[in-house]
C-alpha positions as CSV (number, residue, x, y, z in Angstrom):
1,M,-23.0,-11.1,-17.5
2,A,-22.4,-10.0,-13.9
3,L,-18.8,-9.6,-12.9
4,L,-19.9,-10.4,-9.1
5,E,-23.0,-12.1,-8.1
6,L,-24.0,-13.1,-4.6
7,K,-26.8,-15.7,-4.5
8,N,-28.8,-16.1,-1.3
9,V,-25.6,-15.2,0.7
10,S,-26.0,-15.5,4.6
11,R,-23.9,-14.9,7.6
12,H,-24.9,-15.7,11.0
13,F,-23.0,-15.0,14.3
14,G,-24.9,-17.3,16.9
15,G,-28.4,-16.1,16.6
16,V,-27.4,-12.7,14.9
17,R,-28.3,-12.8,11.3
18,A,-25.7,-10.2,10.1
19,V,-26.5,-11.0,6.4
20,D,-29.6,-12.9,5.6
21,G,-30.4,-14.1,2.1
22,L,-28.5,-11.4,0.1
23,D,-28.8,-11.5,-3.7
24,L,-26.5,-9.0,-5.5
25,A,-25.2,-8.7,-9.1
26,I,-22.5,-6.0,-9.9
27,E,-22.0,-5.5,-13.7
28,P,-18.5,-4.8,-15.1
29,G,-17.5,-1.0,-14.9
30,Q,-20.3,0.0,-12.6
31,I,-20.0,2.0,-9.4
32,F,-22.4,0.1,-7.0
33,G,-23.3,1.5,-3.9
34,L,-24.2,-0.5,-0.7
35,I,-26.0,1.6,1.9
36,G,-27.9,1.2,5.2
37,P,-28.0,1.9,8.9
38,N,-25.2,0.9,11.3
39,G,-25.3,-2.9,11.7
40,S,-27.2,-3.6,8.6
41,G,-24.6,-5.9,7.3
42,K,-22.6,-3.7,4.6
43,S,-19.2,-4.6,6.2
44,T,-20.1,-8.1,6.8
45,T,-20.9,-8.4,3.0
46,V,-17.4,-6.7,2.1
47,N,-15.9,-9.3,4.5
48,L,-17.7,-12.2,2.9
49,I,-16.7,-11.4,-0.7
50,S,-13.0,-10.7,0.4
51,G,-12.9,-14.0,2.3
52,L,-12.4,-12.7,5.8
53,F,-15.7,-14.6,7.1
54,P,-17.1,-17.9,5.7
55,L,-20.3,-18.2,4.3
56,T,-23.1,-19.6,6.5
57,A,-25.2,-20.2,3.4
58,G,-25.4,-19.3,-0.4
59,S,-22.6,-18.6,-2.9
60,I,-20.5,-15.8,-4.3
61,V,-19.1,-15.9,-7.9
62,F,-16.6,-13.6,-9.5
63,Q,-15.7,-13.7,-13.1
64,N,-17.5,-17.0,-13.2
65,E,-15.4,-18.5,-10.5
66,D,-16.9,-19.8,-7.4
67,L,-15.1,-18.2,-4.4
68,A,-16.3,-20.4,-1.5
69,K,-13.0,-22.4,-1.2
70,L,-10.5,-19.3,-2.0
71,P,-8.7,-17.9,0.8
72,T,-8.2,-14.2,0.8
73,H,-4.8,-14.0,-0.7
74,L,-6.1,-16.0,-3.6
75,R,-9.2,-13.7,-4.0
76,L,-6.8,-10.9,-4.3
77,Q,-4.9,-12.7,-7.0
78,T,-8.3,-13.0,-9.1
79,G,-8.7,-9.3,-8.9
80,I,-10.5,-8.4,-5.8
81,A,-9.2,-5.6,-3.7
82,R,-10.5,-3.5,-0.6
83,T,-9.9,-0.9,1.7
84,F,-11.1,-1.0,5.3
85,Q,-13.1,1.4,7.7
86,N,-10.3,1.4,10.1
87,I,-7.0,2.1,8.2
88,R,-4.6,-0.7,7.9
89,L,-1.5,0.7,6.6
90,F,2.1,-0.6,7.3
91,G,3.0,2.2,9.7
92,Q,6.6,1.9,9.6
93,L,7.1,1.5,5.9
94,T,7.3,4.5,3.8
95,V,4.4,5.6,1.5
96,W,6.5,4.4,-1.5
97,Q,7.1,1.0,0.3
98,N,3.4,0.7,1.0
99,L,2.6,0.6,-2.5
100,W,5.7,-1.4,-3.7
101,V,4.5,-4.4,-1.3
102,A,1.2,-4.4,-2.7
103,Q,1.7,-4.9,-6.4
104,N,0.3,-8.2,-7.6
105,S,1.0,-9.1,-11.2
106,P,2.0,-12.7,-12.1
107,A,5.6,-11.3,-12.6
108,D,5.7,-9.8,-9.2
109,R,4.5,-12.9,-7.5
110,A,7.0,-15.2,-9.4
111,K,9.9,-13.3,-7.8
112,R,10.1,-14.6,-4.2
113,G,12.0,-12.6,-1.7
114,F,12.8,-9.0,-1.1
115,F,15.9,-8.7,-3.3
116,A,14.4,-10.8,-6.2
117,R,11.7,-8.2,-6.6
118,W,14.0,-5.2,-5.9
119,L,16.8,-6.0,-8.1
120,G,15.0,-7.7,-10.9
121,G,11.5,-6.2,-10.6
122,Q,8.9,-6.1,-13.4
123,S,9.8,-3.2,-15.9
124,G,7.7,-0.4,-15.1
125,V,7.2,-1.0,-11.6
126,R,8.6,2.4,-10.5
127,E,6.6,4.2,-13.1
128,E,3.3,2.5,-11.9
129,I,4.2,3.6,-8.4
130,S,4.9,7.1,-9.5
131,Q,1.5,7.2,-11.2
132,L,-0.2,6.0,-8.0
133,L,1.6,8.7,-6.0
134,E,0.4,11.3,-8.4
135,F,-3.0,9.9,-8.4
136,S,-3.3,10.0,-4.7
137,G,-1.4,13.4,-4.2
138,L,1.2,11.9,-2.1
139,A,4.3,12.2,-4.6
140,H,5.9,14.8,-2.3
141,K,5.1,12.3,0.7
142,Q,6.8,9.3,-0.8
143,D,9.7,9.0,1.7
144,E,7.5,9.5,4.8
145,L,6.7,6.7,7.2
146,A,2.9,6.0,6.7
147,A,2.4,6.3,10.5
148,N,3.5,9.9,10.2
149,L,0.9,11.0,7.6
150,A,-2.3,13.1,8.2
151,F,-5.5,11.1,8.5
152,G,-6.6,12.2,5.0
153,E,-3.4,11.2,3.6
154,Q,-3.5,7.8,5.2
155,R,-6.9,7.3,3.7
156,R,-5.4,8.3,0.2
157,L,-2.5,5.9,0.8
158,E,-4.8,3.1,1.5
159,L,-6.8,3.7,-1.6
160,A,-3.7,3.8,-3.7
161,R,-2.4,0.7,-2.2
162,A,-5.6,-1.3,-3.1
163,L,-5.2,0.0,-6.7
164,A,-1.5,-1.2,-6.6
165,T,-2.8,-4.8,-6.6
166,R,-4.3,-3.9,-10.1
167,P,-7.8,-5.0,-9.2
168,T,-10.6,-5.9,-11.5
169,L,-13.2,-4.9,-8.5
170,I,-12.2,-2.6,-5.7
171,M,-14.4,-2.4,-2.6
172,L,-14.3,0.8,-0.5
173,D,-15.7,0.5,3.0
174,E,-16.5,3.8,4.2
175,P,-13.7,5.7,2.4
176,A,-15.1,9.1,3.3
177,A,-15.1,8.6,7.1
178,G,-13.5,11.4,8.9
179,M,-13.1,13.4,5.6
180,N,-14.0,17.0,5.3
181,T,-16.2,18.4,2.4
182,E,-13.1,19.4,0.3
183,E,-11.6,15.8,0.9
184,I,-14.9,14.3,0.0
185,G,-15.2,16.2,-3.3
186,Q,-11.5,15.0,-4.2
187,L,-12.7,11.4,-3.3
188,R,-15.6,11.6,-5.5
189,E,-13.2,12.6,-8.4
190,R,-10.8,9.7,-7.6
191,I,-13.6,7.4,-7.6
192,L,-15.0,8.3,-11.1
193,K,-11.4,8.3,-12.2
194,I,-10.8,4.6,-11.1
195,R,-13.9,3.6,-13.1
196,T,-12.7,5.4,-16.1
197,Q,-9.5,3.4,-15.9
198,G,-11.6,0.1,-16.1
199,T,-12.0,-0.9,-12.3
200,T,-15.5,-1.8,-11.0
201,V,-16.3,-0.2,-7.7
202,L,-18.4,-1.4,-4.8
203,L,-18.8,1.5,-2.4
204,V,-20.0,1.3,1.2
205,E,-20.7,4.6,2.5
206,H,-22.7,6.8,4.8
207,V,-22.3,10.0,3.1
208,M,-25.2,10.3,0.9
209,E,-23.9,13.1,-1.2
210,L,-20.9,11.1,-2.2
211,V,-23.1,8.0,-2.8
212,M,-25.9,9.6,-4.9
213,G,-23.2,11.6,-6.8
214,V,-21.1,8.6,-8.2
215,T,-23.1,5.5,-8.4
216,D,-24.9,3.8,-11.2
217,R,-26.9,1.6,-8.8
218,I,-27.5,1.2,-5.2
219,A,-28.7,-1.6,-2.8
220,V,-30.0,-1.0,0.6
221,L,-29.5,-3.1,3.5
222,N,-31.5,-3.2,6.8
223,F,-31.1,-5.9,9.5
224,G,-29.0,-8.0,7.1
225,Q,-31.7,-8.1,4.2
226,K,-31.9,-6.1,1.0
227,I,-34.8,-3.8,1.4
228,A,-34.3,-1.9,-2.1
229,E,-32.3,-1.7,-5.3
230,G,-32.1,0.7,-8.2
231,T,-30.8,4.0,-9.4
232,P,-29.9,6.7,-7.1
233,A,-33.4,8.6,-8.1
234,E,-35.2,5.3,-7.5
235,I,-33.6,5.0,-4.0
236,Q,-34.3,8.7,-3.0
237,A,-37.9,8.1,-4.0
238,D,-38.3,4.7,-2.2
239,V,-40.8,5.1,0.9
240,A,-39.2,1.9,2.7
241,V,-35.5,3.3,2.2
242,R,-36.3,6.8,3.5
243,K,-38.2,5.2,6.6
244,A,-35.3,3.0,7.4
245,Y,-32.2,5.3,6.6
246,L,-32.5,8.3,4.7
247,G,-34.5,10.1,7.4
248,G,-37.6,11.1,5.1
249,D,-41.2,10.4,6.1
250,A,-42.7,7.2,5.2
């Protein structure tokens, strides 16, 4: 049974059909890629799943729950987390604090207010943050303001902050943007590790080397519609995909 299922999902902005009749099914434990040219509807799809945009038509079901009437914060509580194309950290909080405020267990949510969580927080909170700092290679920067980090470090912190919510599904919206070859290689290893830890991944990305190297299955969007879906090998061999996106001859 699919962890996440989109059925006939559409989002129209006036006369613009940003997403048009999209069907997707992501299985538990998959790394699922979503690719396509700029403006093809990839980020809009992520925004629909996370609740930033309402649906024009269709349905989104996550773990057998219809998300249509759930606001963004409740979708987070069901186990959906994301990163953004444009980094959205709390710049005037430290690295450690950015991770702390993101924690999302029932015990965390039951403790209202700063002091209740700080003084009576869940057992193991600091250990969990230490693990995320180690995972992201930011342990030595834990007391730095997020705004003062280098670009690649901010990318790693945003990923760690999303993981701090303990998601079942994490959506990564162009996480390799602005990274060099070494950083992309490190990102690849982190994405694979996320999956081994039991989290399903939806990866929106333009860096084809990364997409083809980590995904189990890929869907291709063009002008808001899905034009192909399959394994990385099948997508690379698809004539319509090469014509629309990958740059090969039709």
